[in-house]
C-alpha positions in Angstrom: -5.3 -7.3 17.2 -6.0 -3.5 16.2 -2.0 -2.5 15.5 -0.9 -5.8 15.4 -2.9 -6.2 12.1 -2.1 -3.2 11.5 1.2 -3.8 11.1 0.6 -6.7 8.6 -1.2 -4.0 6.5 2.8 -3.2 6.4 4.0 -6.0 5.5 1.4 -6.7 3.0 2.5 -3.6 1.2 6.1 -4.7 1.1 5.6 -8.0 -0.5 3.4 -6.4 -3.2 6.0 -4.1 -4.0 9.0 -6.9 -4.0 8.4 -9.6 -3.2 5.8 -12.2 -4.6 7.0 -14.9 -2.7 6.3 -13.3 0.1 2.3 -12.4 -1.2 2.4 -15.8 -1.6 2.9 -17.1 2.1 0.6 -14.8 3.0 -2.4 -15.3 1.2 -1.9 -19.0 2.0 -2.5 -18.8 5.7 -5.1 -17.4 7.9 -4.4 -13.9 10.5 -4.9 -15.8 13.7 -1.5 -18.5 11.9 0.8 -15.5 12.0 -0.7 -14.8 15.0 0.1 -17.6 16.8 3.4 -19.0 14.7 6.4 -17.9 15.8 8.8 -19.4 13.4 6.3 -18.1 9.9 5.7 -14.2 11.7 8.9 -14.2 11.7 9.6 -15.1 8.4 6.7 -12.8 6.8 8.6 -9.4 8.9 12.0 -10.7 7.8 11.1 -11.0 4.7 9.1 -8.1 4.7 12.0 -5.7 6.2 15.2 -7.3 4.1 12.2 -5.9 1.5 12.8 -2.0 3.1 16.3 -2.6 3.3 17.1 -3.4 -0.3 15.9 -0.5 -1.4 17.1 1.8 1.4 20.4 0.5 0.6 20.2 1.0 -3.3 18.7 4.5 -2.5 19.4 5.9 0.0 18.0 9.2 -0.9 15.1 8.7 -2.0 15.7 10.1 -5.7 14.7 6.2 -7.2 13.8 3.0 -6.0 13.1 4.3 -2.3 10.3 5.9 -3.8 8.1 2.7 -4.5 8.3 2.4 0.3 5.4 4.8 -0.1 2.6 2.4 -1.5 -0.3 2.9 -0.8 1.0 6.1 1.4 -0.2 8.7 -0.4 -4.0 8.0 0.2 -2.9 6.7 3.6 -2.3 9.5 4.8 -4.6 12.2 3.7 -7.2 9.0 5.0 -4.9 9.8 8.4 -5.8 12.8 8.8 -9.0 12.6 7.4 -10.2 10.1 9.7 -10.1 10.4 13.6 -10.2 6.4 13.4 -7.7 4.7 11.9 -4.3 4.3 12.5 -2.0 4.5 9.5 -1.5 0.1 9.1 -5.6 0.4 8.3 -4.7 3.6 6.3 -2.2 2.1 4.1 -4.3 -1.1 4.1 -7.8 0.8 3.2 -5.1 3.1 0.4 -3.0 0.5 -0.9 -5.5 -1.8 -2.8 -9.5 0.0 -2.7 -7.4 2.6 -3.7 -3.9 2.6 -5.1 -4.3 -0.9 -7.1 -8.4 0.1 -8.6 -5.6 3.0 -9.8 -3.6 1.2 -11.9 -6.4 -0.7 -12.8 -7.9 2.1 -14.6 -3.9 2.7 -16.3 -3.6 -0.6 -17.6 -1.1 -1.5 -15.1 -2.6 -3.8 -13.0 -4.2 -6.5 -13.7 -7.8 -7.0 -12.4 -7.3 -10.0 -10.9 -4.3 -9.3 -8.8 -5.8 -6.5 -8.0 -8.2 -8.4 -6.2 -5.7 -10.5 -4.4 -4.5 -7.6 -2.7 -8.0 -6.9 -1.6 -8.9 -10.8 -0.3 -5.6 -10.9 1.1 -6.5 -7.6 3.4 -10.5 -8.9 4.1 -9.1 -11.7 4.8 -6.2 -10.5 7.6 -9.3 -8.5 9.0 -9.6 -5.0 7.2 -12.1 -3.0 6.8 -11.5 -1.8 3.3 -14.0 1.4 2.6 -12.5 4.3 2.9 -13.4 6.0 6.2 -14.3 9.6 4.3 -15.6 11.0 0.7 -12.9 10.0 -1.7 -12.9 13.7 -2.8 -11.8 14.9 0.8 -8.8 12.8 0.2 -7.7 14.2 -3.1 -8.4 18.1 -1.5 -5.7 16.8 1.7 -3.7 14.6 -1.3 -2.5 17.9 -2.8 -0.8 19.1 0.3 0.7 16.2 0.5 4.7 16.4 1.8 5.2 14.5 -1.7 3.5 17.0 -4.1 6.2 18.4 -5.6 4.9 21.4 -7.3 1.2 19.9 -8.6 2.9 16.7 -9.3 3.2 13.4 -7.3 5.3 10.8 -7.1 3.1 7.7 -7.2 3.5 4.4 -6.5 1.5 1.8 -8.5 2.1 -2.2 -8.6 2.2 -3.2 -11.7 2.0 -7.2 -10.4 2.1 -8.8 -7.3 6.3 -8.3 -6.0 6.6 -5.6 -8.8 5.6 -1.1 -8.8 6.6 1.7 -10.4 7.1 5.2 -9.7 5.3 7.4 -11.8 4.5 11.0 -11.5 1.0 12.3 -12.0 -0.3 15.8 -12.3 -2.3 16.3 -8.9 -5.3 16.4 -11.2 -4.2 13.5 -13.1 -4.6 11.9 -10.4 -7.7 13.3 -8.9 -9.1 12.2 -12.7 -9.2 8.6 -11.2 -11.8 9.0 -9.0 -14.2 10.7 -10.9 
């Protein structure tokens, strides 16, 4: 169940990036339904793969839209490094709603209701969304992230369910969102 759930975090991530219909379908079913209904699961995975394939096809070298696939990953990588108890999917699940979506709300680019929808879906799928380590510790690790370029991060922010933007941001400004 743990690995299956971790894979679902990536499906939810794809839905938040570029497929509002997929998000709504996941929102309207249970973890158990996804676990037991092969047609439902195949549909969800296929839709998530299409999101990724469409983006990669448009941007093979990660110079534009492909960066959107990193939604939640800047903090997820820090969570993985700082916590020995979370796998990648679990770290994405924590990094997406509790940290990145919350930052997007603070910046005024995401409505709180959409952040709540993301939280509710991930909790319904069985994720504990509490960061496993102090956010200040995570932010120190973020500065070391491979996506950091000259003190700037390329933060992927959800601006709605099914839509994201990539925003260059100094690491200090990003950290200030969590102060």
